[in-house]
VEXDREN-2710 file (C-alpha; in Angstrom, 1 decimal):
% VEXDREN-2710
k/r/px/py/pz
1/UNK/0.0/0.0/0.0
2/UNK/1.5/3.4/-1.0
3/UNK/0.2/5.2/2.1
4/UNK/2.0/2.6/4.3
5/UNK/5.2/3.0/2.2
6/UNK/5.2/6.8/2.6
7/UNK/4.5/6.5/6.3
8/UNK/7.5/4.0/6.8
9/UNK/9.8/6.2/4.7
10/UNK/9.1/9.2/6.9
11/UNK/10.1/7.5/10.2
12/UNK/11.4/10.2/12.5
13/UNK/13.4/9.8/15.7
14/UNK/10.2/10.2/17.9
15/UNK/8.5/7.5/16.0
16/UNK/11.5/5.3/16.3
17/UNK/11.5/5.8/20.1
18/UNK/7.8/5.0/20.2
19/UNK/8.4/1.8/18.3
20/UNK/11.3/0.9/20.6
21/UNK/8.9/1.3/23.6
22/UNK/6.0/-0.5/21.9
23/UNK/6.1/-4.1/23.1
24/UNK/3.6/-5.0/20.3
25/UNK/6.1/-4.4/17.5
26/UNK/5.9/-7.3/15.2
27/UNK/8.6/-7.6/12.5
28/UNK/12.2/-8.5/12.0
29/UNK/14.2/-8.6/15.2
30/UNK/17.5/-7.5/13.6
31/UNK/19.1/-6.7/10.3
32/UNK/22.8/-6.8/9.4
33/UNK/24.1/-3.8/7.5
34/UNK/27.4/-2.2/6.6
35/UNK/28.5/1.4/6.6
36/UNK/31.3/2.3/4.1
37/UNK/33.3/5.5/4.6
38/UNK/35.4/6.1/1.5
39/UNK/38.4/8.4/1.4
40/UNK/40.2/8.1/-1.9
41/UNK/40.9/4.5/-2.6
42/UNK/40.6/3.5/1.1
43/UNK/37.4/2.2/2.7
44/UNK/36.5/2.0/6.4
45/UNK/33.7/-0.5/6.9
46/UNK/31.6/-0.8/10.0
47/UNK/29.7/-4.1/10.1
48/UNK/26.6/-3.4/12.2
49/UNK/23.4/-5.0/13.4
50/UNK/20.2/-3.0/13.6
51/UNK/17.3/-3.7/15.9
52/UNK/14.2/-1.7/16.8
53/UNK/16.1/0.0/19.6
54/UNK/19.0/1.2/17.3
55/UNK/22.1/-0.5/16.2
56/UNK/25.4/-2.0/17.4
57/UNK/28.8/-2.2/15.7
58/UNK/30.2/-5.7/15.4
59/UNK/33.4/-5.0/13.6
60/UNK/35.4/-2.2/12.0
61/UNK/37.6/-3.0/9.0
62/UNK/40.0/-0.8/7.1
63/UNK/40.1/-2.4/3.6
64/UNK/43.3/-2.5/1.7
65/UNK/42.9/-1.0/-1.8
66/UNK/45.6/-3.3/-3.2
67/UNK/45.3/-6.6/-1.4
68/UNK/47.9/-9.2/-2.0
69/UNK/46.3/-12.4/-3.4
70/UNK/48.4/-14.8/-1.3
71/UNK/48.1/-12.9/2.0
72/UNK/45.1/-13.0/4.4
73/UNK/44.6/-9.5/5.7
74/UNK/44.1/-8.8/9.4
75/UNK/40.5/-7.7/9.8
76/UNK/40.9/-6.2/13.3
77/UNK/39.6/-7.3/16.6
78/UNK/36.0/-7.9/17.5
79/UNK/34.4/-4.5/18.3
80/UNK/33.3/-5.5/21.8
81/UNK/36.9/-6.2/22.8
82/UNK/38.1/-2.7/22.0
83/UNK/38.6/-0.2/24.7
84/UNK/35.3/1.4/25.7
85/UNK/36.5/4.9/24.8
86/UNK/37.6/3.7/21.3
87/UNK/34.2/2.0/20.9
88/UNK/32.4/5.3/21.8
89/UNK/34.7/7.1/19.4
90/UNK/33.6/4.9/16.5
91/UNK/29.9/5.4/17.5
92/UNK/30.4/9.1/17.5
93/UNK/32.3/9.0/14.1
94/UNK/29.3/7.2/12.6
95/UNK/26.8/9.5/14.3
96/UNK/28.5/12.5/12.7
97/UNK/27.8/10.7/9.3
98/UNK/24.1/10.2/10.1
99/UNK/24.3/6.6/11.5
100/UNK/22.3/6.7/14.7
101/UNK/19.7/4.8/16.7
102/UNK/16.9/6.3/14.7
103/UNK/18.5/5.0/11.5
104/UNK/19.0/1.5/13.0
105/UNK/15.3/1.4/13.9
106/UNK/14.3/2.7/10.5
107/UNK/16.4/0.0/8.8
108/UNK/14.5/-2.7/10.8
109/UNK/11.1/-1.2/10.0
110/UNK/11.9/-0.9/6.3
111/UNK/13.4/-4.4/6.0
112/UNK/10.3/-5.8/7.8
113/UNK/8.1/-3.9/5.4
114/UNK/10.1/-5.2/2.4
115/UNK/9.9/-8.8/3.7
116/UNK/6.1/-8.5/4.1
117/UNK/5.7/-7.1/0.6
118/UNK/7.9/-9.8/-0.9
119/UNK/6.1/-12.5/1.0
120/UNK/2.7/-11.2/-0.3
121/UNK/4.1/-11.2/-3.9
122/UNK/5.4/-14.7/-3.5
123/UNK/2.0/-15.9/-2.2
124/UNK/0.3/-14.3/-5.2
125/UNK/2.7/-16.0/-7.6
126/UNK/2.3/-19.4/-5.9
127/UNK/-1.5/-19.0/-5.9
128/UNK/-1.5/-18.2/-9.7
129/UNK/0.8/-21.1/-10.4
130/UNK/-1.4/-23.6/-8.4
131/UNK/-4.6/-22.2/-10.1
132/UNK/-3.3/-22.9/-13.6
END
């Protein structure tokens, strides 16, 4: 439904907070997503998991623009093992680039909506196939 799509796309931080507090939220529990910050030929990638309450960073990788084929690159430590101040610094770095709790909640809502629409389309196709 177009009205529902427009509503979901306009998710603001207050609505995200309401969804977080709403125990009746039914949808995906979490969604994996990556944030890529590109500077020249270098890429900093934050591997994240979004949930209705926001998001968490799982890993931060600095990708080598010219990797050697026979060498396995060090991907860095698990994010949770980093010093707490360093973790907070990465969170702030991403927030300065628009990645915040409201975005995490929005990703989950949009992914759930997409899943629902794809499921409905699949049901229609299966129904049409069986009816032939």
